[in-house]
TORPA-4810 file (N, C-alpha, C, O; in nm, 3 decimals):
<nodes>
NODE_1_-1.671_-3.835_0.715_-1.663_-3.764_0.589_-1.660_-3.614_0.613_-1.657_-3.568_0.727_G
NODE_2_-1.660_-3.539_0.504_-1.651_-3.394_0.509_-1.751_-3.334_0.412_-1.754_-3.369_0.295_L
NODE_3_-1.834_-3.242_0.462_-1.925_-3.165_0.379_-1.874_-3.022_0.374_-1.860_-2.957_0.478_L
NODE_4_-1.846_-2.972_0.254_-1.801_-2.834_0.237_-1.918_-2.754_0.181_-1.971_-2.785_0.074_I
NODE_5_-1.957_-2.650_0.253_-2.073_-2.569_0.215_-2.032_-2.423_0.208_-1.979_-2.368_0.305_A
NODE_6_-2.056_-2.361_0.094_-2.016_-2.222_0.074_-2.139_-2.134_0.054_-2.231_-2.172_-0.019_A
NODE_7_-2.139_-2.018_0.118_-2.239_-1.914_0.103_-2.380_-1.967_0.128_-2.410_-2.007_0.240_Q
NODE_8_-2.470_-1.970_0.027_-2.608_-2.012_0.053_-2.614_-2.155_0.108_-2.699_-2.186_0.191_E
NODE_9_-2.524_-2.242_0.061_-2.522_-2.379_0.112_-2.483_-2.382_0.260_-2.531_-2.465_0.336_S
NODE_10_-2.394_-2.289_0.299_-2.355_-2.281_0.440_-2.473_-2.238_0.526_-2.493_-2.291_0.635_A
NODE_11_-2.551_-2.142_0.478_-2.670_-2.100_0.551_-2.767_-2.218_0.567_-2.826_-2.237_0.673_E
NODE_12_-2.783_-2.296_0.459_-2.874_-2.410_0.465_-2.825_-2.514_0.565_-2.906_-2.575_0.635_A
NODE_13_-2.693_-2.534_0.573_-2.640_-2.631_0.668_-2.671_-2.591_0.811_-2.696_-2.677_0.896_A
NODE_14_-2.670_-2.461_0.840_-2.704_-2.414_0.974_-2.853_-2.430_0.999_-2.894_-2.478_1.105_V
NODE_15_-2.935_-2.391_0.901_-3.080_-2.402_0.917_-3.124_-2.546_0.939_-3.215_-2.572_1.018_R
NODE_16_-3.061_-2.639_0.869_-3.101_-2.779_0.876_-3.042_-2.852_0.997_-3.071_-2.969_1.018_L
NODE_17_-2.959_-2.783_1.075_-2.903_-2.844_1.194_-2.782_-2.931_1.169_-2.738_-3.002_1.259_G
NODE_18_-2.726_-2.927_1.047_-2.605_-3.004_1.021_-2.486_-2.942_1.093_-2.398_-3.013_1.140_L
NODE_19_-2.484_-2.809_1.100_-2.380_-2.737_1.173_-2.444_-2.681_1.300_-2.544_-2.610_1.293_A
NODE_20_-2.387_-2.714_1.414_-2.449_-2.680_1.541_-2.366_-2.578_1.618_-2.249_-2.555_1.590_R
NODE_21_-2.433_-2.518_1.717_-2.371_-2.426_1.813_-2.318_-2.299_1.746_-2.213_-2.246_1.783_F
NODE_22_-2.391_-2.252_1.648_-2.364_-2.123_1.586_-2.490_-2.079_1.512_-2.582_-2.158_1.494_L
NODE_23_-2.491_-1.955_1.471_-2.604_-1.904_1.394_-2.554_-1.807_1.289_-2.446_-1.750_1.301_K
NODE_24_-2.636_-1.789_1.185_-2.603_-1.692_1.081_-2.632_-1.552_1.136_-2.744_-1.524_1.180_V
NODE_25_-2.532_-1.466_1.134_-2.548_-1.332_1.188_-2.628_-1.244_1.093_-2.621_-1.262_0.971_A
NODE_26_-2.703_-1.151_1.147_-2.779_-1.056_1.065_-2.684_-0.951_1.010_-2.601_-0.895_1.083_R
NODE_27_-2.696_-0.924_0.881_-2.612_-0.823_0.816_-2.699_-0.729_0.732_-2.667_-0.699_0.617_T
NODE_28_-2.809_-0.684_0.792_-2.903_-0.601_0.717_-2.841_-0.470_0.670_-2.879_-0.418_0.565_D
NODE_29_-2.745_-0.416_0.746_-2.687_-0.288_0.709_-2.560_-0.299_0.626_-2.498_-0.197_0.597_G
NODE_30_-2.521_-0.419_0.588_-2.395_-0.439_0.517_-2.409_-0.414_0.368_-2.503_-0.460_0.304_L
NODE_31_-2.314_-0.339_0.315_-2.301_-0.320_0.171_-2.156_-0.347_0.132_-2.067_-0.266_0.157_K
NODE_32_-2.135_-0.462_0.071_-2.000_-0.501_0.026_-2.017_-0.595_-0.092_-2.028_-0.716_-0.076_A
NODE_33_-2.018_-0.538_-0.211_-2.039_-0.616_-0.332_-1.910_-0.621_-0.412_-1.874_-0.525_-0.480_R
NODE_34_-1.841_-0.734_-0.403_-1.716_-0.747_-0.475_-1.603_-0.669_-0.410_-1.516_-0.617_-0.479_G
NODE_35_-1.603_-0.661_-0.278_-1.499_-0.589_-0.205_-1.392_-0.685_-0.157_-1.416_-0.805_-0.139_S
NODE_36_-1.273_-0.632_-0.135_-1.163_-0.709_-0.082_-1.144_-0.669_0.064_-1.112_-0.554_0.094_L
NODE_37_-1.164_-0.765_0.154_-1.156_-0.739_0.297_-1.047_-0.825_0.360_-1.011_-0.931_0.309_L
NODE_38_-0.996_-0.778_0.472_-0.893_-0.853_0.543_-0.956_-0.941_0.650_-1.025_-0.891_0.739_E
NODE_39_-0.932_-1.069_0.640_-0.976_-1.164_0.742_-0.853_-1.217_0.816_-0.741_-1.211_0.765_A
NODE_40_-0.875_-1.266_0.935_-0.764_-1.309_1.021_-0.785_-1.455_1.062_-0.896_-1.496_1.097_R
NODE_41_-0.676_-1.533_1.058_-0.684_-1.672_1.103_-0.688_-1.674_1.255_-0.594_-1.629_1.322_F
NODE_42_-0.796_-1.727_1.309_-0.816_-1.731_1.453_-0.775_-1.865_1.513_-0.749_-1.873_1.633_L
NODE_43_-0.770_-1.968_1.432_-0.724_-2.099_1.477_-0.623_-2.151_1.375_-0.661_-2.217_1.278_D
NODE_44_-0.498_-2.120_1.397_-0.393_-2.159_1.303_-0.342_-2.299_1.332_-0.251_-2.347_1.264_R
NODE_45_-0.399_-2.366_1.432_-0.360_-2.504_1.459_-0.439_-2.604_1.375_-0.406_-2.722_1.374_T
NODE_46_-0.542_-2.558_1.305_-0.623_-2.646_1.221_-0.549_-2.677_1.091_-0.482_-2.589_1.036_S
NODE_47_-0.560_-2.799_1.041_-0.500_-2.831_0.911_-0.552_-2.742_0.798_-0.484_-2.725_0.698_P
NODE_48_-0.671_-2.686_0.814_-0.727_-2.600_0.710_-0.646_-2.472_0.695_-0.645_-2.412_0.587_I
NODE_49_-0.578_-2.430_0.802_-0.501_-2.306_0.799_-0.355_-2.329_0.760_-0.275_-2.235_0.762_A
NODE_50_-0.319_-2.450_0.726_-0.179_-2.481_0.697_-0.127_-2.398_0.579_-0.194_-2.388_0.476_A
NODE_51_-0.009_-2.341_0.596_0.056_-2.269_0.487_0.017_-2.123_0.473_0.075_-2.053_0.390_G
NODE_52_-0.080_-2.077_0.552_-0.125_-1.938_0.542_-0.048_-1.849_0.640_0.007_-1.895_0.739_F
NODE_53_-0.047_-1.718_0.609_0.001_-1.619_0.704_-0.108_-1.591_0.807_-0.208_-1.662_0.812_D
NODE_54_-0.088_-1.489_0.888_-0.185_-1.458_0.992_-0.313_-1.398_0.936_-0.420_-1.414_0.995_E
NODE_55_-0.305_-1.331_0.822_-0.423_-1.269_0.762_-0.438_-1.317_0.618_-0.345_-1.370_0.558_T
NODE_56_-0.559_-1.298_0.565_-0.589_-1.339_0.428_-0.686_-1.240_0.365_-0.794_-1.219_0.421_L
NODE_57_-0.654_-1.179_0.251_-0.751_-1.097_0.180_-0.861_-1.186_0.122_-0.831_-1.283_0.053_P
NODE_58_-0.986_-1.154_0.148_-1.097_-1.235_0.098_-1.189_-1.148_0.013_-1.212_-1.031_0.042_V
NODE_59_-1.241_-1.209_-0.092_-1.334_-1.143_-0.183_-1.475_-1.164_-0.130_-1.520_-1.278_-0.116_Y
NODE_60_-1.545_-1.055_-0.101_-1.676_-1.063_-0.035_-1.783_-1.009_-0.128_-1.770_-0.900_-0.183_V
NODE_61_-1.889_-1.087_-0.143_-2.004_-1.046_-0.224_-2.131_-1.044_-0.141_-2.241_-1.065_-0.193_Q
NODE_62_-2.117_-1.019_-0.012_-2.236_-1.015_0.074_-2.278_-1.151_0.124_-2.395_-1.169_0.159_G
NODE_63_-2.185_-1.248_0.128_-2.219_-1.381_0.179_-2.239_-1.381_0.329_-2.220_-1.278_0.394_G
NODE_64_-2.277_-1.495_0.386_-2.309_-1.500_0.529_-2.184_-1.495_0.616_-2.075_-1.535_0.574_P
NODE_65_-2.201_-1.447_0.736_-2.102_-1.458_0.843_-2.173_-1.519_0.963_-2.296_-1.525_0.967_V
NODE_66_-2.095_-1.566_1.059_-2.152_-1.649_1.164_-2.113_-1.599_1.303_-2.005_-1.543_1.323_F
NODE_67_-2.203_-1.620_1.398_-2.176_-1.598_1.539_-2.172_-1.735_1.605_-2.269_-1.809_1.602_T
NODE_68_-2.058_-1.766_1.665_-2.036_-1.899_1.721_-2.058_-1.895_1.872_-2.014_-1.802_1.939_V
NODE_69_-2.125_-1.996_1.924_-2.146_-2.006_2.068_-2.284_-2.061_2.099_-2.360_-2.097_2.010_G
NODE_70_-2.312_-2.066_2.227_-2.446_-2.102_2.273_-2.515_-1.975_2.320_-2.450_-1.884_2.372_V
NODE_71_-2.643_-1.969_2.302_-2.716_-1.845_2.323_-2.829_-1.870_2.423_-2.935_-1.923_2.388_F
NODE_72_-2.803_-1.832_2.547_-2.901_-1.854_2.653_-3.006_-1.745_2.647_-2.973_-1.626_2.654_F
NODE_73_-3.130_-1.783_2.635_-3.240_-1.689_2.632_-3.275_-1.649_2.775_-3.293_-1.734_2.862_E
NODE_74_-3.285_-1.517_2.799_-3.316_-1.468_2.932_-3.455_-1.404_2.930_-3.495_-1.341_2.832_R
NODE_75_-3.527_-1.423_3.041_-3.663_-1.370_3.050_-3.672_-1.244_3.136_-3.778_-1.183_3.144_D
NODE_76_-3.562_-1.204_3.199_-3.572_-1.091_3.291_-3.510_-0.964_3.234_-3.466_-0.877_3.310_N
NODE_77_-3.508_-0.952_3.101_-3.469_-0.827_3.038_-3.326_-0.787_3.065_-3.234_-0.867_3.050_G
NODE_78_-3.308_-0.661_3.105_-3.174_-0.607_3.122_-3.121_-0.624_3.264_-3.015_-0.571_3.297_E
NODE_79_-3.192_-0.697_3.349_-3.151_-0.709_3.489_-3.116_-0.855_3.518_-3.205_-0.937_3.540_R
NODE_80_-2.985_-0.888_3.519_-2.947_-1.028_3.540_-2.999_-1.087_3.670_-3.035_-1.204_3.673_P
NODE_81_-3.006_-1.007_3.778_-3.050_-1.062_3.906_-3.202_-1.072_3.914_-3.254_-1.150_3.994_S
NODE_82_-3.273_-0.995_3.832_-3.418_-0.997_3.839_-3.476_-0.923_3.956_-3.597_-0.932_3.978_G
NODE_83_-3.395_-0.849_4.032_-3.445_-0.782_4.152_-3.490_-0.641_4.118_-3.426_-0.572_4.039_R
NODE_84_-3.600_-0.599_4.178_-3.643_-0.461_4.168_-3.695_-0.423_4.031_-3.712_-0.507_3.942_G
NODE_85_-3.722_-0.290_4.016_-3.769_-0.238_3.889_-3.655_-0.184_3.806_-3.539_-0.189_3.847_G
NODE_86_-3.689_-0.132_3.686_-3.584_-0.086_3.596_-3.514_0.037_3.650_-3.401_0.065_3.610_K
NODE_87_-3.579_0.112_3.740_-3.516_0.230_3.795_-3.432_0.206_3.917_-3.368_0.298_3.968_G
NODE_88_-3.429_0.082_3.967_-3.352_0.050_4.087_-3.214_-0.004_4.049_-3.199_-0.073_3.948_D
NODE_89_-3.115_0.027_4.131_-2.983_-0.033_4.104_-2.988_-0.184_4.121_-3.052_-0.234_4.214_P
NODE_90_-2.923_-0.255_4.033_-2.927_-0.401_4.035_-2.820_-0.455_4.129_-2.727_-0.523_4.087_D
NODE_91_-2.836_-0.424_4.258_-2.742_-0.467_4.361_-2.821_-0.516_4.481_-2.935_-0.473_4.500_V
NODE_92_-2.763_-0.604_4.563_-2.831_-0.645_4.687_-2.854_-0.524_4.777_-2.765_-0.440_4.792_P
NODE_93_-2.972_-0.515_4.835_-3.005_-0.400_4.919_-2.946_-0.417_5.059_-2.940_-0.528_5.112_Q
NODE_94_-2.903_-0.304_5.119_-2.853_-0.305_5.255_-2.712_-0.359_5.270_-2.669_-0.391_5.381_G
NODE_95_-2.639_-0.370_5.159_-2.503_-0.419_5.163_-2.415_-0.328_5.078_-2.463_-0.269_4.982_R
NODE_96_-2.288_-0.316_5.112_-2.200_-0.235_5.026_-2.184_-0.300_4.889_-2.177_-0.423_4.878_P
NODE_97_-2.178_-0.217_4.788_-2.168_-0.268_4.651_-2.023_-0.300_4.617_-1.934_-0.217_4.637_F
NODE_98_-2.000_-0.419_4.568_-1.869_-0.459_4.519_-1.885_-0.502_4.375_-1.959_-0.597_4.346_L
NODE_99_-1.816_-0.436_4.282_-1.829_-0.475_4.141_-1.774_-0.614_4.118_-1.683_-0.659_4.187_P
NODE_100_-1.830_-0.681_4.020_-1.782_-0.815_3.987_-1.640_-0.807_3.931_-1.608_-0.712_3.860_A
NODE_101_-1.557_-0.904_3.961_-1.420_-0.901_3.907_-1.423_-0.915_3.754_-1.516_-0.973_3.698_P
NODE_102_-1.322_-0.861_3.690_-1.315_-0.868_3.544_-1.300_-1.013_3.501_-1.220_-1.089_3.557_E
NODE_103_-1.378_-1.050_3.402_-1.376_-1.188_3.356_-1.246_-1.215_3.281_-1.200_-1.128_3.207_R
NODE_104_-1.187_-1.332_3.297_-1.064_-1.364_3.224_-1.092_-1.369_3.073_-1.202_-1.405_3.030_P
NODE_105_-0.991_-1.333_2.996_-1.007_-1.334_2.852_-1.026_-1.477_2.803_-0.956_-1.569_2.846_K
NODE_106_-1.121_-1.494_2.712_-1.151_-1.628_2.662_-1.034_-1.682_2.583_-0.974_-1.611_2.502_A
NODE_107_-1.002_-1.808_2.605_-0.896_-1.875_2.531_-0.950_-1.917_2.395_-1.072_-1.919_2.375_K
NODE_108_-0.862_-1.950_2.299_-0.910_-1.996_2.168_-1.007_-2.112_2.183_-0.980_-2.210_2.252_P
NODE_109_-1.121_-2.100_2.117_-1.224_-2.203_2.124_-1.323_-2.185_2.236_-1.423_-2.256_2.243_G
NODE_110_-1.297_-2.088_2.327_-1.388_-2.067_2.441_-1.484_-1.951_2.418_-1.590_-1.947_2.480_E
NODE_111_-1.450_-1.857_2.330_-1.537_-1.742_2.309_-1.672_-1.786_2.254_-1.679_-1.860_2.156_E
NODE_112_-1.776_-1.740_2.319_-1.911_-1.781_2.283_-1.963_-1.896_2.367_-2.081_-1.928_2.363_G
NODE_113_-1.874_-1.958_2.444_-1.914_-2.071_2.527_-1.888_-2.044_2.675_-1.883_-2.138_2.755_F
NODE_114_-1.871_-1.916_2.712_-1.853_-1.884_2.853_-1.987_-1.893_2.925_-2.091_-1.857_2.870_E
NODE_115_-1.983_-1.941_3.047_-2.104_-1.948_3.127_-2.142_-1.809_3.177_-2.054_-1.729_3.207_L
NODE_116_-2.271_-1.778_3.187_-2.312_-1.649_3.244_-2.273_-1.639_3.389_-2.257_-1.741_3.457_P
NODE_117_-2.257_-1.517_3.438_-2.211_-1.498_3.576_-2.308_-1.555_3.678_-2.267_-1.606_3.782_D
NODE_118_-2.437_-1.548_3.648_-2.536_-1.601_3.741_-2.582_-1.739_3.694_-2.589_-1.765_3.574_D
NODE_119_-2.613_-1.823_3.786_-2.669_-1.956_3.759_-2.577_-2.040_3.671_-2.621_-2.107_3.578_M
NODE_120_-2.446_-2.037_3.703_-2.352_-2.113_3.622_-2.378_-2.263_3.630_-2.368_-2.334_3.529_Q
NODE_121_-2.412_-2.311_3.748_-2.439_-2.454_3.762_-2.562_-2.496_3.682_-2.570_-2.609_3.634_L
NODE_122_-2.657_-2.404_3.668_-2.778_-2.435_3.593_-2.748_-2.448_3.444_-2.800_-2.538_3.378_F
NODE_123_-2.664_-2.358_3.391_-2.637_-2.358_3.247_-2.527_-2.453_3.205_-2.520_-2.490_3.087_Y
NODE_124_-2.441_-2.496_3.298_-2.327_-2.579_3.261_-2.365_-2.704_3.182_-2.294_-2.738_3.088_A
NODE_125_-2.474_-2.776_3.217_-2.506_-2.897_3.141_-2.541_-2.871_2.994_-2.540_-2.963_2.912_P
NODE_126_-2.573_-2.746_2.961_-2.613_-2.715_2.824_-2.494_-2.679_2.735_-2.511_-2.661_2.615_Y
NODE_127_-2.374_-2.669_2.792_-2.257_-2.640_2.712_-2.211_-2.766_2.639_-2.202_-2.873_2.700_L
NODE_128_-2.182_-2.756_2.510_-2.131_-2.874_2.440_-1.989_-2.906_2.484_-1.916_-2.817_2.528_P
NODE_129_-1.951_-3.031_2.471_-1.814_-3.072_2.501_-1.718_-3.002_2.405_-1.755_-2.974_2.291_A
NODE_130_-1.596_-2.973_2.449_-1.501_-2.903_2.361_-1.483_-2.971_2.226_-1.463_-2.903_2.125_P
NODE_131_-1.488_-3.103_2.221_-1.469_-3.174_2.094_-1.584_-3.152_1.996_-1.568_-3.173_1.876_A
NODE_132_-1.700_-3.109_2.047_-1.818_-3.087_1.961_-1.833_-2.941_1.919_-1.921_-2.909_1.839_D
NODE_133_-1.750_-2.853_1.971_-1.767_-2.711_1.943_-1.708_-2.673_1.807_-1.606_-2.730_1.767_R
NODE_134_-1.769_-2.579_1.738_-1.711_-2.533_1.611_-1.576_-2.466_1.634_-1.553_-2.404_1.738_P
NODE_135_-1.489_-2.480_1.536_-1.359_-2.413_1.539_-1.362_-2.301_1.435_-1.380_-2.325_1.316_R
NODE_136_-1.344_-2.179_1.480_-1.342_-2.065_1.389_-1.203_-2.057_1.326_-1.106_-2.023_1.392_V
NODE_137_-1.196_-2.089_1.199_-1.068_-2.088_1.129_-1.033_-1.946_1.085_-0.921_-1.900_1.104_I
NODE_138_-1.129_-1.878_1.027_-1.105_-1.746_0.969_-1.219_-1.653_1.010_-1.336_-1.690_1.001_L
NODE_139_-1.185_-1.533_1.055_-1.287_-1.437_1.096_-1.240_-1.295_1.075_-1.126_-1.270_1.034_G
NODE_140_-1.328_-1.201_1.106_-1.298_-1.060_1.087_-1.258_-0.997_1.220_-1.305_-1.037_1.327_F
NODE_141_-1.171_-0.898_1.211_-1.126_-0.824_1.328_-1.244_-0.754_1.394_-1.341_-0.718_1.328_D
NODE_142_-1.233_-0.734_1.526_-1.340_-0.665_1.598_-1.338_-0.514_1.576_-1.436_-0.446_1.605_K
NODE_143_-1.228_-0.462_1.523_-1.216_-0.319_1.493_-1.254_-0.297_1.346_-1.192_-0.354_1.257_E
NODE_144_-1.355_-0.216_1.322_-1.406_-0.199_1.186_-1.307_-0.133_1.092_-1.316_-0.151_0.971_T
NODE_145_-1.212_-0.055_1.146_-1.118_0.013_1.057_-1.005_-0.078_1.011_-0.913_-0.033_0.944_D
NODE_146_-1.011_-0.208_1.048_-0.909_-0.304_1.005_-0.964_-0.399_0.899_-0.904_-0.504_0.876_H
NODE_147_-1.075_-0.367_0.836_-1.141_-0.463_0.748_-1.119_-0.434_0.599_-1.082_-0.524_0.524_L
NODE_148_-1.141_-0.312_0.556_-1.145_-0.281_0.413_-1.004_-0.273_0.355_-0.918_-0.201_0.406_L
NODE_149_-0.983_-0.347_0.247_-0.859_-0.337_0.170_-0.883_-0.267_0.037_-0.801_-0.185_-0.005_L
NODE_150_-0.994_-0.298_-0.029_-1.025_-0.235_-0.157_-1.174_-0.251_-0.186_-1.234_-0.354_-0.156_S
NODE_151_-1.232_-0.147_-0.246_-1.372_-0.154_-0.285_-1.462_-0.078_-0.189_-1.418_0.012_-0.118_G
NODE_152_-1.589_-0.116_-0.188_-1.690_-0.048_-0.108_-1.720_-0.130_0.017_-1.728_-0.253_0.013_M
NODE_153_-1.737_-0.059_0.128_-1.779_-0.124_0.252_-1.859_-0.026_0.334_-1.807_0.077_0.378_L
NODE_154_-1.985_-0.057_0.355_-2.071_0.020_0.442_-2.138_-0.078_0.539_-2.172_-0.190_0.501_D
NODE_155_-2.156_-0.035_0.661_-2.211_-0.125_0.762_-2.110_-0.227_0.810_-2.145_-0.343_0.833_G
NODE_156_-1.983_-0.185_0.824_-1.877_-0.277_0.864_-1.902_-0.338_1.001_-1.851_-0.445_1.031_A
NODE_157_-1.981_-0.271_1.084_-2.010_-0.325_1.216_-2.080_-0.460_1.212_-2.072_-0.538_1.307_G
NODE_158_-2.150_-0.489_1.100_-2.216_-0.618_1.087_-2.117_-0.732_1.070_-2.149_-0.848_1.094_D
NODE_159_-1.993_-0.698_1.027_-1.891_-0.799_1.005_-1.792_-0.810_1.121_-1.734_-0.916_1.143_L
NODE_160_-1.774_-0.701_1.194_-1.670_-0.697_1.297_-1.689_-0.808_1.400_-1.796_-0.824_1.458_A
NODE_161_-1.583_-0.884_1.421_-1.587_-0.991_1.521_-1.661_-1.116_1.479_-1.676_-1.208_1.559_G
NODE_162_-1.707_-1.123_1.356_-1.783_-1.239_1.310_-1.692_-1.344_1.246_-1.582_-1.312_1.201_K
NODE_163_-1.739_-1.466_1.244_-1.664_-1.577_1.184_-1.700_-1.590_1.037_-1.815_-1.569_0.998_A
NODE_164_-1.600_-1.624_0.956_-1.622_-1.639_0.812_-1.605_-1.784_0.767_-1.683_-1.833_0.685_L
NODE_165_-1.506_-1.853_0.820_-1.483_-1.994_0.788_-1.483_-2.072_0.918_-1.403_-2.045_1.008_V
NODE_166_-1.572_-2.170_0.929_-1.592_-2.243_1.054_-1.594_-2.392_1.026_-1.663_-2.438_0.935_V
NODE_167_-1.518_-2.467_1.104_-1.516_-2.612_1.097_-1.605_-2.667_1.209_-1.574_-2.649_1.327_D
NODE_168_-1.714_-2.732_1.171_-1.812_-2.780_1.268_-1.808_-2.933_1.275_-1.847_-2.999_1.180_C
NODE_169_-1.761_-2.989_1.388_-1.765_-3.136_1.402_-1.910_-3.185_1.406_-1.999_-3.118_1.459_P
NODE_170_-1.930_-3.302_1.349_-2.063_-3.363_1.352_-2.045_-3.514_1.353_-2.014_-3.573_1.250_R
NODE_171_-2.065_-3.575_1.468_-2.039_-3.718_1.478_-1.892_-3.744_1.452_-1.806_-3.682_1.514_G
NODE_172_-1.863_-3.836_1.360_-1.725_-3.865_1.324_-1.680_-3.786_1.202_-1.570_-3.807_1.152_S
NODE_173_-1.765_-3.695_1.153_-1.731_-3.615_1.035_-1.727_-3.467_1.067_-1.727_-3.426_1.183_G
NODE_174_-1.724_-3.387_0.961_-1.712_-3.242_0.976_-1.796_-3.173_0.870_-1.814_-3.223_0.759_H
NODE_175_-1.847_-3.055_0.906_-1.914_-2.965_0.812_-1.832_-2.836_0.810_-1.821_-2.767_0.911_V
NODE_176_-1.776_-2.804_0.695_-1.696_-2.683_0.680_-1.782_-2.574_0.618_-1.828_-2.588_0.505_L
NODE_177_-1.804_-2.466_0.693_-1.885_-2.354_0.647_-1.795_-2.244_0.594_-1.701_-2.202_0.661_L
NODE_178_-1.823_-2.198_0.473_-1.747_-2.092_0.408_-1.843_-1.978_0.377_-1.928_-1.989_0.289_L
NODE_179_-1.828_-1.866_0.450_-1.913_-1.751_0.420_-1.875_-1.684_0.290_-1.957_-1.620_0.226_G
NODE_180_-1.750_-1.700_0.251_-1.705_-1.649_0.121_-1.703_-1.765_0.021_-1.721_-1.880_0.059_N
NODE_181_-1.681_-1.732_-0.105_-1.665_-1.835_-0.208_-1.519_-1.839_-0.246_-1.473_-1.754_-0.322_N
NODE_182_-1.442_-1.937_-0.196_-1.298_-1.939_-0.223_-1.262_-1.986_-0.363_-1.144_-1.996_-0.396_P
NODE_183_-1.362_-2.016_-0.445_-1.335_-2.065_-0.581_-1.406_-1.979_-0.685_-1.456_-2.030_-0.785_M
NODE_184_-1.409_-1.846_-0.659_-1.478_-1.755_-0.750_-1.381_-1.707_-0.858_-1.313_-1.606_-0.840_W
NODE_185_-1.376_-1.779_-0.969_-1.294_-1.744_-1.084_-1.148_-1.725_-1.041_-1.099_-1.799_-0.955_R
NODE_186_-1.080_-1.629_-1.100_-0.940_-1.604_-1.066_-0.927_-1.506_-0.950_-0.818_-1.485_-0.898_Q
NODE_187_-1.040_-1.446_-0.911_-1.036_-1.340_-0.810_-0.994_-1.392_-0.673_-0.941_-1.316_-0.592_T
NODE_188_-1.017_-1.518_-0.647_-0.998_-1.569_-0.510_-0.889_-1.675_-0.503_-0.895_-1.763_-0.417_T
NODE_189_-0.791_-1.668_-0.591_-0.691_-1.774_-0.594_-0.615_-1.787_-0.462_-0.569_-1.897_-0.429_Q
NODE_190_-0.600_-1.677_-0.387_-0.531_-1.686_-0.259_-0.606_-1.768_-0.156_-0.546_-1.816_-0.060_G
NODE_191_-0.736_-1.785_-0.175_-0.818_-1.861_-0.079_-0.842_-2.004_-0.123_-0.901_-2.082_-0.047_A
NODE_192_-0.799_-2.042_-0.242_-0.821_-2.179_-0.288_-0.767_-2.284_-0.190_-0.833_-2.386_-0.170_W
NODE_193_-0.649_-2.263_-0.127_-0.598_-2.366_-0.035_-0.690_-2.396_0.083_-0.674_-2.501_0.146_P
NODE_194_-0.784_-2.308_0.115_-0.879_-2.342_0.221_-0.953_-2.471_0.187_-0.972_-2.557_0.272_L
NODE_195_-0.995_-2.481_0.062_-1.066_-2.601_0.018_-0.969_-2.717_0.000_-0.998_-2.829_0.041_V
NODE_196_-0.854_-2.690_-0.063_-0.757_-2.797_-0.086_-0.709_-2.858_0.046_-0.702_-2.980_0.059_L
NODE_197_-0.676_-2.773_0.143_-0.632_-2.824_0.273_-0.740_-2.910_0.338_-0.711_-3.015_0.394_N
NODE_198_-0.865_-2.863_0.331_-0.975_-2.937_0.393_-0.994_-3.073_0.327_-1.016_-3.173_0.396_A
NODE_199_-0.984_-3.078_0.195_-1.002_-3.205_0.124_-0.887_-3.302_0.155_-0.909_-3.420_0.180_V
NODE_200_-0.765_-3.248_0.155_-0.650_-3.335_0.178_-0.645_-3.387_0.322_-0.592_-3.495_0.347_M
NODE_201_-0.701_-3.311_0.417_-0.696_-3.350_0.558_-0.834_-3.387_0.611_-0.861_-3.372_0.730_A
NODE_202_-0.923_-3.435_0.524_-1.062_-3.457_0.564_-1.075_-3.554_0.680_-1.170_-3.545_0.759_F
NODE_203_-0.982_-3.648_0.693_-0.992_-3.750_0.797_-0.909_-3.717_0.921_-0.898_-3.801_1.010_D
NODE_204_-0.852_-3.598_0.927_-0.772_-3.561_1.044_-0.791_-3.413_1.080_-0.698_-3.347_1.126_R
NODE_205_-0.911_-3.363_1.058_-0.938_-3.223_1.088_-0.943_-3.196_1.238_-0.939_-3.080_1.280_L
NODE_206_-0.950_-3.302_1.318_-0.950_-3.282_1.463_-0.811_-3.252_1.518_-0.797_-3.210_1.633_D
NODE_207_-0.708_-3.273_1.437_-0.572_-3.251_1.484_-0.547_-3.104_1.513_-0.606_-3.016_1.450_L
NODE_208_-0.460_-3.079_1.608_-0.419_-2.943_1.641_-0.267_-2.938_1.635_-0.198_-2.989_1.724_R
NODE_209_-0.216_-2.877_1.532_-0.072_-2.867_1.513_-0.024_-2.731_1.563_-0.099_-2.633_1.564_A
NODE_210_0.102_-2.725_1.604_0.159_-2.598_1.646_0.171_-2.507_1.525_0.230_-2.547_1.425_A
NODE_211_0.117_-2.384_1.531_0.127_-2.294_1.417_0.271_-2.255_1.389_0.354_-2.246_1.481_P
NODE_212_0.301_-2.231_1.262_0.434_-2.190_1.224_0.458_-2.048_1.272_0.377_-1.959_1.247_V
NODE_213_0.571_-2.027_1.340_0.603_-1.895_1.391_0.659_-1.809_1.279_0.739_-1.854_1.197_K
NODE_214_0.615_-1.683_1.278_0.664_-1.590_1.176_0.807_-1.551_1.207_0.842_-1.531_1.323_E
NODE_215_0.889_-1.539_1.105_1.027_-1.496_1.122_1.034_-1.344_1.136_1.143_-1.288_1.152_K
</nodes>
């Protein structure tokens, strides 16, 4: 089956453990009451994104946004190796320093689920299988100057890079989290198909279709 949860209901679904491997992001500095913001489709292969362009104006009233991934708690503060004090360079002593190679860019569905550079074998068993990971359908750009379309926006950094619409597999069903309200009167008619697509494809949300190429 399919559970569709919007705004406060979406927060409750995360708190109750119905939606896994993500958390509600803190937005203490955000001020956006009735603003029109630009969101971007991050997974256009999902049936929920069918028929949409690459971006979608969304009506925001301060609803929740999400950070997707697994969150490994570390006990050694700012020093991944745990060697030495805070004033010492975090490098092996008596050897030439070689910086770590640049990490490859995360592929769709991998961001938030990358293993830490140290102790990868230790953390690997805690990663969920790809089929169990949430799919970020709609999210905000990481650049804050690409968000506001109309209205007031303060504290845009709380939204940058966050997920707004997330499809969370759960057993043989799905929990669809909507940080916005796509059915808010006539103001959000452009977002109504998010719900319609999800309802019409409730039994095949696992499918990944090739996105339509823009002409």
